[in-house]
C-alpha positions as CSV (number, residue, x, y, z in Angstrom):
1,M,-16.8,-17.4,10.4
2,T,-16.9,-18.8,13.9
3,D,-17.0,-16.6,17.0
4,V,-13.5,-17.7,17.8
5,E,-12.3,-16.7,14.3
6,R,-14.1,-13.4,14.6
7,E,-12.4,-12.6,17.9
8,M,-9.0,-13.6,16.5
9,L,-9.6,-11.4,13.4
10,R,-10.4,-8.5,15.7
11,D,-7.3,-9.1,17.7
12,G,-5.1,-9.3,14.6
13,L,-4.2,-13.0,15.1
14,L,-5.9,-13.9,11.8
15,L,-5.9,-11.9,8.6
16,P,-7.7,-12.6,5.3
17,V,-4.7,-13.0,3.0
18,M,-5.4,-12.9,-0.7
19,E,-1.9,-13.7,-1.7
20,Q,1.8,-13.9,-0.5
21,F,4.7,-13.9,-2.9
22,Y,8.3,-12.8,-3.3
23,S,9.1,-10.3,-5.9
24,I,10.6,-6.8,-6.7
25,Q,8.9,-3.6,-5.6
26,G,7.8,-1.9,-8.7
27,E,6.6,1.5,-7.5
28,G,7.6,4.5,-5.5
29,Y,10.8,5.1,-3.4
30,H,11.7,1.4,-3.0
31,T,11.4,0.6,-6.7
32,G,13.8,-2.2,-7.7
33,K,14.2,-3.7,-4.2
34,P,13.3,-7.3,-3.5
35,A,10.7,-8.0,-0.8
36,A,8.0,-10.4,0.3
37,F,4.5,-9.1,-0.5
38,V,1.5,-9.8,1.7
39,R,-1.8,-8.7,0.1
40,I,-4.6,-8.6,2.7
41,G,-8.2,-8.8,1.4
42,G,-10.9,-6.3,2.1
43,C,-11.5,-2.8,0.8
44,D,-14.6,-0.7,0.6
45,V,-13.0,2.4,-1.1
46,G,-14.1,1.2,-4.5
47,C,-11.7,2.9,-7.0
48,H,-13.1,2.3,-10.5
49,W,-9.5,1.8,-11.9
50,C,-8.3,-0.6,-9.2
51,D,-6.3,-3.4,-10.7
52,V,-6.9,-5.8,-7.9
53,K,-10.7,-5.7,-7.5
54,E,-10.6,-9.3,-6.5
55,S,-9.1,-8.2,-3.2
56,W,-12.2,-6.1,-2.2
57,D,-14.3,-8.9,-0.8
58,A,-12.5,-10.2,2.3
59,S,-14.8,-13.2,2.6
60,L,-13.2,-14.7,-0.6
61,H,-9.8,-15.0,1.0
62,P,-8.7,-17.5,3.7
63,L,-8.2,-16.4,7.2
64,T,-4.5,-17.0,7.8
65,K,-2.7,-17.2,11.1
66,I,-0.1,-14.4,11.5
67,R,2.6,-16.9,12.5
68,D,2.2,-18.5,9.1
69,I,2.6,-15.0,7.4
70,I,5.6,-14.3,9.5
71,D,7.2,-17.6,8.7
72,F,6.7,-17.0,4.9
73,V,8.2,-13.5,5.1
74,H,11.1,-14.6,7.2
75,A,12.0,-17.4,4.7
76,C,12.4,-14.9,1.9
77,P,16.0,-13.8,1.4
78,A,15.4,-10.0,1.5
79,N,13.9,-10.1,5.0
80,A,11.6,-7.3,4.0
81,V,7.9,-7.2,3.5
82,V,5.4,-4.9,1.7
83,I,2.0,-5.1,3.4
84,T,-0.7,-4.1,0.9
85,G,-4.2,-4.8,-0.1
86,G,-7.1,-4.3,-0.4
87,E,-6.7,-1.9,2.4
88,P,-4.5,-3.5,5.2
89,L,-5.4,-1.0,7.9
90,H,-9.0,-2.3,7.9
91,Y,-7.4,-4.7,10.4
92,N,-5.4,-4.5,13.6
93,L,-1.8,-5.1,12.3
94,G,-0.1,-4.6,15.7
95,R,0.5,-8.3,16.4
96,L,1.7,-9.0,12.8
97,C,4.2,-6.2,12.9
98,E,5.4,-7.2,16.4
99,G,6.1,-10.7,15.2
100,L,7.9,-9.5,12.0
101,K,10.0,-7.1,14.1
102,N,11.0,-9.9,16.3
103,K,12.5,-11.5,13.2
104,N,14.2,-8.2,12.2
105,V,12.1,-7.8,9.1
106,S,11.8,-4.4,7.5
107,I,8.2,-3.5,7.1
108,F,6.8,-1.3,4.4
109,L,3.1,-0.4,4.5
110,E,0.9,0.6,1.5
111,T,-2.3,2.3,2.6
112,C,-4.9,4.8,1.5
113,G,-5.0,6.0,5.2
114,C,-8.7,6.0,5.7
115,D,-8.8,3.6,8.6
116,P,-7.3,3.9,12.2
117,F,-3.6,3.3,12.3
118,S,-2.1,0.2,13.8
119,G,1.3,-1.5,13.7
120,Q,4.9,-0.3,13.4
121,Y,6.7,0.3,10.1
122,D,10.0,1.3,8.6
123,W,8.3,3.0,5.7
124,I,4.7,4.2,5.1
125,C,3.5,4.8,1.6
126,L,0.3,6.8,1.6
127,S,-1.8,6.6,-1.6
128,P,-4.9,8.6,-0.8
129,K,-8.2,8.1,-2.6
130,R,-10.9,10.6,-3.4
131,N,-13.6,8.2,-2.2
132,N,-12.4,8.1,1.4
133,E,-9.9,10.7,2.5
134,P,-6.9,9.8,4.7
135,Q,-6.8,10.5,8.5
136,A,-4.7,13.3,9.8
137,D,-2.3,11.1,11.8
138,I,-1.3,9.1,8.8
139,L,-0.8,12.2,6.7
140,D,1.7,13.3,9.5
141,M,3.5,9.9,9.5
142,A,3.7,9.3,5.8
143,D,7.2,8.8,4.4
144,E,5.9,8.8,0.8
145,L,2.8,10.3,-0.8
146,K,2.0,8.4,-4.0
147,V,-1.0,9.8,-5.9
148,I,-2.5,7.8,-8.8
149,I,-3.3,10.1,-11.7
150,H,-6.2,9.1,-14.0
151,D,-6.9,12.5,-15.5
152,E,-5.9,16.2,-15.1
153,S,-8.2,16.8,-12.1
154,D,-6.2,14.4,-10.0
155,L,-3.3,16.8,-10.1
156,E,-5.3,19.2,-7.9
157,W,-6.1,16.3,-5.6
158,A,-2.4,15.5,-5.4
159,E,-1.5,19.1,-4.4
160,A,-4.3,19.2,-1.8
161,N,-2.8,16.1,-0.1
162,A,0.8,17.3,-0.5
163,S,-0.1,20.4,1.5
164,R,-1.2,18.2,4.4
165,V,1.8,15.8,4.7
166,G,5.0,16.4,6.8
167,P,8.1,18.1,5.3
168,Q,9.9,14.7,5.3
169,C,7.4,13.1,2.9
170,L,8.5,12.3,-0.6
171,L,6.0,13.2,-3.4
172,Y,5.2,10.9,-6.3
173,L,2.7,11.0,-9.2
174,Q,1.9,7.7,-10.7
175,P,-0.1,7.2,-13.9
176,E,-3.1,4.9,-13.6
177,W,-2.0,1.9,-15.7
178,S,-5.0,1.5,-18.0
179,N,-4.7,5.2,-18.9
180,S,-1.0,5.6,-18.7
181,R,-0.3,6.4,-22.3
182,S,-2.6,9.4,-22.3
183,V,-1.7,10.8,-18.8
184,L,2.1,10.1,-18.7
185,P,3.1,13.1,-20.9
186,M,0.9,15.4,-18.8
187,I,2.6,14.0,-15.6
188,V,6.1,14.5,-17.1
189,D,5.3,18.1,-18.0
190,Y,3.8,18.7,-14.5
191,V,6.9,17.3,-12.7
192,K,9.2,19.4,-14.8
193,Q,7.3,22.5,-13.8
194,H,6.9,21.3,-10.1
195,P,10.2,19.6,-9.2
196,Q,9.1,18.8,-5.7
197,W,7.2,15.9,-7.3
198,M,8.8,12.8,-8.8
199,V,7.3,10.2,-11.2
200,S,6.5,6.7,-10.1
201,L,5.9,4.0,-12.7
202,Q,4.6,0.5,-12.2
203,S,7.8,-1.1,-13.3
204,H,6.8,-4.6,-12.2
205,K,4.2,-4.5,-15.0
206,F,6.9,-3.7,-17.6
207,M,9.0,-6.5,-16.1
208,Q,5.9,-8.8,-16.2
209,I,6.4,-10.0,-12.7
210,P,3.9,-10.0,-9.8
């Protein structure tokens, strides 16, 4: 990486984009809605069950000018984008969000909340991870808390985070995909007993779409 690229990355004018595609949101509150997806490379949280481990090493993914990202998103019919990763808040997303907002794009963020906040969003989905707890300001701003459940102990982790988000935040439990058959009955029983929670499923995997 050149000094110029390093400076542009710091200023949010370049981002290491793993992939961009147009699809259907498969998880959480916006399930079923079409959107562009921008997956930004780079994550050091290290969840053992992560299904996009290839996103972790940012150096594997090309530095992309944000104007090219904005042009891709704006060309998609839904005029909405899910910014995900990796962990997108590793980077300054202010310039990207400003450019998208100038095109009247609705912006949905998926984050674990462990990095400093940047950008402006229509919806913030916080998916906290045990390895690196979310920052207080993101807990306050979250519209949706989506906790991945790998085993029964994760239910306690979910409740600990639910006690820290604002009253407006919607609460979702989502089975970890590779272990979903064993944990889904437990999640269903838990939600029936704790109706403040809802179930999120990775419906895009059932539909066999990105």
